[in-house]
N, C-alpha and C positions, 0 to 999 in steps of 0.2 A: 503493500499499498504504498501510496504516495504522501510524502512528508505534509502538504497540504491539507489531503486527504484526512489524515488523520486531525489534522487540526480543524477541519469542519466538522469533523464528527464530534468532536469534545464541545466546539462551540454550539452545537447543536443541543446536546444534551443542558449546556448552561441555561441555553434560550428556553427551553421546556422548562424547564426550573424556574426560572425568573424572570419569564415573560418579556425577555429584553432583548434586543438585538444586538449582535455579535459584530456588524460590521467595522465596526472602528476596533476590534480585537484583530480582527482579520487584516484588518488595512496595516498594523502596523508590525506584522509578522516579516520578515524579511523572507526574501526566496534562500530557499535552502539552509534555515535555521532547524535547528534539530530542536525536533517538536517539542521530545520533554526537559529540554536546556532551558527554552521559551517558557515552559510551561510553570516552571518553576523557579525563575528569576527573579522572583520578590515575593513582596508576603502576598500584592495584590492578586498576580497572578495567581498563585496556589491558592488562592483563596477560591479566584473563580474553578478553578479542579476540584478543591473539597464539592464543590456545589455539583460539580457532574457525578460525582460518586453519591450524593442523595438522589438524582434524577431520575432512576429507575424507581426508587424507593417511592417519588412524589405521583407516579403512574398508576399506582396503587389503588388512587383515588376513584378510578374506574371501575364501579362493582360490579359492570357487564363482563370484566374481565378477572374475574375475581372467582375461584376453583369453589370459596364455599359459599357466596351469594348467591351464584348462579346451580348451583348442585342441592342446595339445602332442602326443595324442597316446600320453600317457603315463598315464592315467587313465580307465578308461570307469566311466560311470554309468547305470544301467538305466533305460529309458525307459518301462517298464509295470509300475510301482509303483503299489499300490494306496493308499499313503499317501506322501504329500508333505513328509520331514519339511527339506527344505532348496528352495531356487529352483534347478529345473535347467536355467534357460534356457541359461547358458553351456556347460553339457554338450550338449543337444540341436543344438547348431551344428555341430558336427561328424557330423550325420545330414539335413543339407540346410537346416535352418530357417531361415539369416538372411536377408533380406530388405530392401531400401532404402525401404519404404514403413513398416515399423517394427521396427529393429533391435534385434536383443539384445543385451544388454549396449551401453547408450547411454550411452557416458562423456561424449558429446559435450552431450547434450541431460540429462543423467539421467532417466533409463527403461528401463523391462527389465531390470532389476536391475544397472543400470547407477548413478553419480553424476553429477551435471552438477560439469567443472572448472570449467566457465567460472565459475560461481556461486563455486568456492572461489576464482578467482582474481580476481575483483571484492572478494573480503572482502580478499585482498593486497597489492591494491592500497589499500583503503581506509585497508588498518593504517600502509601508510607515509604515505601525504598525511595523516596526525595524528598521529603519531608523535611529532611537537614539542608536541604541549598538554600531555601530562601537565606538569606541573611540579616534581613530586617524583621526577621518573623521572631516575636517577644518567645521565651522557652514556658509561659501560663497559655499563650495560645500554640503552642506544638503540641502541648501536651493534650487540651481539650482537641484540636484537629485530631492528633493520634487515638483520643480516645473514642471521638465522633467515628471515625473509619473502621474501627475495632467493633463498634455497634454494629454498623451497617455490614459488616462482613456478616456476624451472629445471624443478624435478620436474614439476610438474602440465604445464608445457609438454611436457615429455620424456616422458610417460605418455600425453596425445593424439597428438605427435608420432608414437610407436611403434606407436598402433593406426591412425592417419587417415591419416599423412604429412604433405604440406603443411598446416597450421592455422593461422588468423591467430594476429597476436600480440597479447596484451592487455597492452600494455606500461604504458598507464596506462586506467582507468574513464571510460566518456565523460559529460558530463554531461546532464540531463534536459534542458534545452534544447538539445541540439545537433538540427539539421536532421537528416530522415528519412535522408537519404543516407549523412549522413557515419558514420553505424550503420550502412550495409549494410559491413561492412568485407570484405575479400577476404583468401583464404589468401594466405600468404610463400612463396615459394621455399624448398626445402628446405636450401641454405646458409643461408638468409637464419636459417630457426627455428633450426638447430643454432649458428648464431654468436650466437644471443639467448641462447639457455640457458646455453653457458659463458661469456659475458658477463656474467651473473649470479650463476653459482657463480665466478667469479674475483672479482667484486665482494663475495661473501659469507666466500668463503676465511677472509681475513685477519682478521677479526671475529670469526669462530665459536670457540670455544675448541677447546686443544688436547684434553684429555680431559672429561669431566663431574664435577666437584667433589663434590657433592649424590647420591651415586649414587640412595640411598632416595628424591627426590622429582624427579631430574631425565633420569634414564635414558631412553631414547628420545629426546631434545631433540637437535638436529643438531650435530655437530661438525664440528672441520676436516677429518677424515679422513674422513669421512661425505661432505662437499664435494667433497675429492679424488677419490674411487672412484666418487661418480658422475660426474663429469665426465669420469672415464676409462672409464665405460661409456655415455656420450653422444658421446665423438667416435669409440669403437671401431663403434656403431651408424653413424653419419655413412659411416665407411668401409667399412661392408659393404655387397656388394651387392645389396639390397632398396631401398636408398637412394641408393650412390655409381655412377654411371652405369649405371643400369637400363635397357633398351632398352624394356622393356614399358611403361615410363612416359612417352615423348619427347610423344606426344602431348598428355597432361593441364599442360593451360594454361589461366591466366585469362581471361575474357572479353575480357579488352584483346589478348590473346595472348601473355601473356608466360609464357616455360616455366616448369614449376616445378620440373623436374628437371632437373641438369647433368653434362654428360658423365663420363665416370669421370677421375677425380683421384689419383694413387696415393702424392702426399705426403700426404693424409690419412690413412692409416697411418703414416707416421713424427711423424704429432700424436698420433695416439691411442696411439701406442708411451713416449714421451716424457709424454704425462697417467699413462698405468697406471704407467710408472716413478715416476713423482713420488708418484704416490696409497701405493704398496709402501712409499718411501722412510719416506712419514709415518707409515702406519701400523706399521710395525715400529720405527721410533722411539718411540711411545708404547703397545710394548710387545705388541703384535700378533705371533701366532706361529701355528702349526697345532698344532690342539688334541689332545691326548694325553689319555686316560681315566686316571684314578686312582681306583683300586677301593676302596669304604668299607670300612670295620674289618669287618662284617658277611659282606663274598667274600672269601673266603681263597683260594689255590692255584687262582688263575684260570690258565688254559690261554694259553698267548701265543697262538693261535688265535682265543679267545674274548675277552680285551683289543683285539684289533684291530677286531674286529667292534664290540667297544661304543665305540671311540675312533670311529669314523665314524658308530657312530648316534647318540651322544652329541655330534657334532660341529654338529649340527641341533639337537638336544633339550636340549642342559645349559641348564642356566641361564644368563642369559646374563650376570649380576655373573660367572660364572667361567667363562665360556666364551673363550678366549685369542684364539679365529680370529674373532670374530663383531666385524663391523664396522658392520653396521646393521640392527635389526630395531625392528617398532613395538613400542606398548605393548600392546594388546591379545593374550590367548594364542591359541593356534591352536584352534579349537575342533571340532575334525573326527576327534579321537582316534579316536573311536567309531567312525567308519568305513574305519580302517585296520586295527583290531584283528579277528581271528578269535576264535570260540568256542574254548576248550583245556581248558574245565572242564565238569563233570557240572551244576553250579548254573547258571552262565554258558548252557549249552543250554536250560537250563529258562527265565533272565530274558531272553529271545532281544531280548526289546526297550529292554533298556541299549544298546545298540549295534547299529546295522545293519552295518557290516559290508561297507557297498556300493561304497567304492572300490577298485575292480577293475585290477591290471595286466595288459597284453593282453602274448601269445607274443612278439613283435616286442619290447618294450620288454625282458621277461625276456632275451633273447638280444641284447640290443646289450652287456651286458656280459662284460668280457672271460674268460678260461679262466682256471686261477691262473698261467700262466705269462704272464701279462699282453698277452696277442692276442687278436684277435675268435674269436670261437669258429670261424667258417668258415674262419680263417686258420690255426689253431695246427692243427702236424703232430703232434702228439701228442693231438689228441683227435678220438674217432671222431664226425663231424661227423653222417656218414649214416645212424649208427645212436642216433644222439643221443637218441629217441623211444623208444628200447625198456629194459625193463624191469631196475631193477639193486635189491638190497638193499643198506640201510645197514648199514658194517660199522665195525669197531672205529676204522679210521684215519679216519672220515668222524664220528665219535659226536658232536664237538661242531658240526658242520654239520648232518647227516642223523640221524634218530634211527634206534641201532643194531635192524639185523633189519626195520626196515620196508621196504617194497617201495614205492620212486618212483621216474621217470625215470631215466634216464643222463647226463640234461642237468644236470640237479641236482649230478653230482657235478663234483669238479676244477674248480669255478669261484671268480672271484678271490673276498678277504674284503666287497669292497662289493657282491657280488650275496647275500651271507648277512646284510649289515647293512640291505643298503636292503628286501629283498622275505619275504613270510612266505609259504610253500607245505606244500602235500602233503606230508608228512615231515619238514619244516625243522624246525630247532630252535628254537626261541622260550626266550633266556633273557630272565628278569626274569617279569613277573606275579604277582609274589609268591615266584619261585624263585628261589634265589641259588645254590643247591648245583649245582656242575657233574656230582653223581654223580645229582642228580633234577630234570633240567629237562622243562619244558612241549614238546611239537612239535605241531605242526597237523593235524590229519586231516580232510579234506577231500572224501573220496570218497563221495557220496551223500548223500542226505539222512538216513541215518541218521546218518551222522558227525557230530562234534561240531560241526564247523565248517561241515560242506555245507549245503545249503539247505534252509530249513525251512517259508518262504512266502514269496508274493512283494516282499518286505518285511525280508528280513534274509538276503539270499543274497549270495554274492560269483558274480558271471555269466561269469571267467575261472578261479577258483582261484587267485590270484596277490594279495596281498596288499601297499599299501606299508607296510610295517613301519616303514619310515625315518620315518616321520611319527607312529610312535607311542613314547611314552617309556618303556623297559626297566620303569622304577618303576612306573607303570600298572600296576593289575590289575581285570582284567574278570573277574570269579566272581559272586558273590550282589550282581549290581548294578554296575557301572562306577566305581574310585576313583581316577581321574585326577591323574598328576603332569603341573601343566601346563608348558608351553613358550610359546617366541616363536620362529616362523618367521621366519627368516632371510633380508633381503634381500640384504644382501652379506656375504661369508665371503672370509677369505683364500685361502684354495685359488682360488677361484671368480677373484679376482684377479691370481691365478698364471698361471692358463693364461691369462684375457683379453688381460695382456702377450707371453706366449707366441706368441699369436695374433696378435697385431698385430706382434710381431719378426719372426715368418717372412712375413709378407705383406710385410715390407720388403725382409727378406735372405736368407729359406728359411734351412733349418733348421741355424741355430749352434751352437756349444757353448751358449750363453745361454739359447735357444729349450729345448734340451734340458736345461737345468738345473732351468729354472722347472717344466716339466712333470716329471720326474724328480722333484722336491720334493713333489709330489702323490701320484704313482704311490709312490713309498718310503713316507709315510705310510700307506698302503693296503696294506701289507706286497708290492708289486711290485717287479719290477728295473727299470733303467732302460730306456728307450726301446731305444736300440742295441741292447742285448745283450739283450732281450727277442726282438726283430724278429728280429737274426742267428741267433739261438739258435734259436727255434720256430716264428717264420712262415714259410709257403709262399711269402712275398713279402717276402723279409729284406731287400730296398733300397729297400724304400715307405719309410722314415723319412729314406731321404736327398736325394728331390726335395721342392720346395716343396709340387707337390700332393697328396703323399704325407703329410708332415707335418700340412697343414693338415686331411687325412681324421684322421690318429690325434687332433689336438688338437680336432677337432669332437667324437670319438665320446668324448672323455677328459670332456670339458666335461656332455655328455648325463649321462654315466656317475655322475660325480662332483657334478653340482649336479639330479639328479635329482629329481622330486615337489616341489621347491623353488619350483617356478612362475619357472624362468628359464630353462630350454629352449624353451620354446614362444616367448620371444621371439627366441632363439637362431637355433634353424629357421628363423624369419620372418626376419630379416637377413641368413643366410644362404641365403637362397631354396630350401630344402632341405624345408621341409614339405611341398611338394603331394607330392612324393616319397616319404616318409615315411608320408605318407595312403594315398597309392596302394593299400599290402600292407593286405587286409583286417585287422579287429580280432577275431584269435581268442584264444580259451582254452582249458579244457579240459572234456571232456565232464561237467559238473559234475554229472550226479544217476548217474552209475556208480558204482557201488561197487568192482567188480573194478580192479584198475591197468591191467589190459591193455585193458579198455575205456575207463577215465577218461583213459588219456593218448593222446588222439587228438586233434589241433587241429580244432576247431568255431569255425565263421565266426559272430559275433556280431552283427555288421553291417558294411557298407563304408560306407567315410567319403566323405563328398561335400566334398571342397575343390577347388576350381579357382583359376586364377591372380587372380582377382577376388578371392578371398575372404585374400590378403596385406596389406591395407587395409580397413579397417571400411567400409561405405556410410556415408555422411550425409543423413538422413532427408531422405526427399523433401519433403515439408513445409516443411524448412528452407530449399530451395533454392527455395521458392516465395514465402516470407517475406524472403527475401535474396536478389535479384537477380543479386549480384556472387558467390555462391559456385557454383563447380562441382562435378560430381559425382565422383568418385572413376571410377578406369578399370574398366569392364566392369560397371559396375552400371546 
């Protein structure tokens, strides 16, 4: 590759991260100047290269390319649109399109809506190799930059490991003069992969800033809290069934016979629990706490029920400098609010091309949320589960959740606040969208093509009748066009860290008081009673929380509810080895073309997912196995 071409690649990465032009940067580079010598000639140029190391990370904001988001079963995207405003490769994987000859979301090679993480790792190694070159770089800055790059190396390896399992470790860059055989790297064992990731995080954490001092310019850069929280996620992942003693992978070995998965090790859960507690301690010491909505001056007389809904919704969509529980988010803002917002005004029904509204939530995900008693709908003794699809009309008691006098399905009543904060549905109240008077609020009308939010054509329809309301800021307005109040989708929130700690503790010692404490903190913020009180009083399985297995089920469902639509549940369901079971249920919604409630509210199968045992890990592209004879394919591909 020519030197000028290399400079242009570096420049492109910088422009993707910073949104600025690199024309001046290129103009001042004389012909035939060594690329690396130029890139590290002084502090400013070295800082630009640091940002190239961040560049691939920043591209993770695009959830349509996120393996967790598109394969979790939380969102359905239609595959028969006449227009294609986003890349549908990832969403189509659940329809059985994945192949080893041409993998979708190929983050190994950087193909099919994936980017090459190995290229990002090469940039990180270049940065570490040349960090001593700028003579005007202070020692303090140097230590911080080294720590940031080590974190990035750790996270890039972690992202690959969650997708592919055992991976080659790119500790150093190979030299162009190395022989061909040394370039044919092999896959490392899962234990070695996780150990290397943790070692990088341990090296990075002490030299990372405790907090971001210059928030105007540096929010999004890595802090100690982020590093410790990622370490907690890494170690919980390493302890989980997919990677810890997975009998399905005992046959996966390198060509020299080296087994890439080891037997189950219970001690991994204790190590994970310790890491979770250390992360929580650090985050709370820096002021992290569960977010609570504080109404602006223009919102008066807000009832407690709506305040709780806005607390839960804004825990995701609040500005990052104001969100007390946000531990980590990326710089780019979430670009898909228009896919999560239904039409609720006459002007929006005319301007249907402003918002596709095509992110559809399946019926099974809706039923994952608890009742208002804080237990699953199928367990609640007070909930008429057998008749949940019968019709009921909104009344005064439910007016802040469901439009008064509007006929909807019985299942929409008496649900927990996170249900109403996370989902938009036919008859459901949508606080905001330009209206903040509790006596004059929008609600969704989705039955038939004559309704405002109903199907209009093959490009602006929601194929299940449920929208991921949680992914839309209540201040965004869809009327005569779409005026968006942007936000950054969290990668890690404190509530998720609490539940991660509870999960690890339960695996170590069962449902102790401390396990209950951390689960109940999240539930209390969501307006629910504690686990013990809820199950004892309302569940038809009142002793469920007293066993390790029962508490495990509770914690898993709690994480799926609390973190829904945040590109987290897909990773969780994979590491728990529960995704195959979740996706065995047909993807269903309502009969969206029917106008009458009695006909609309009948489950309708949209499609049946294709997800087998082999899909837990991504395939390595067949051609890569030919080029590198030391690589072995993942099982069942």
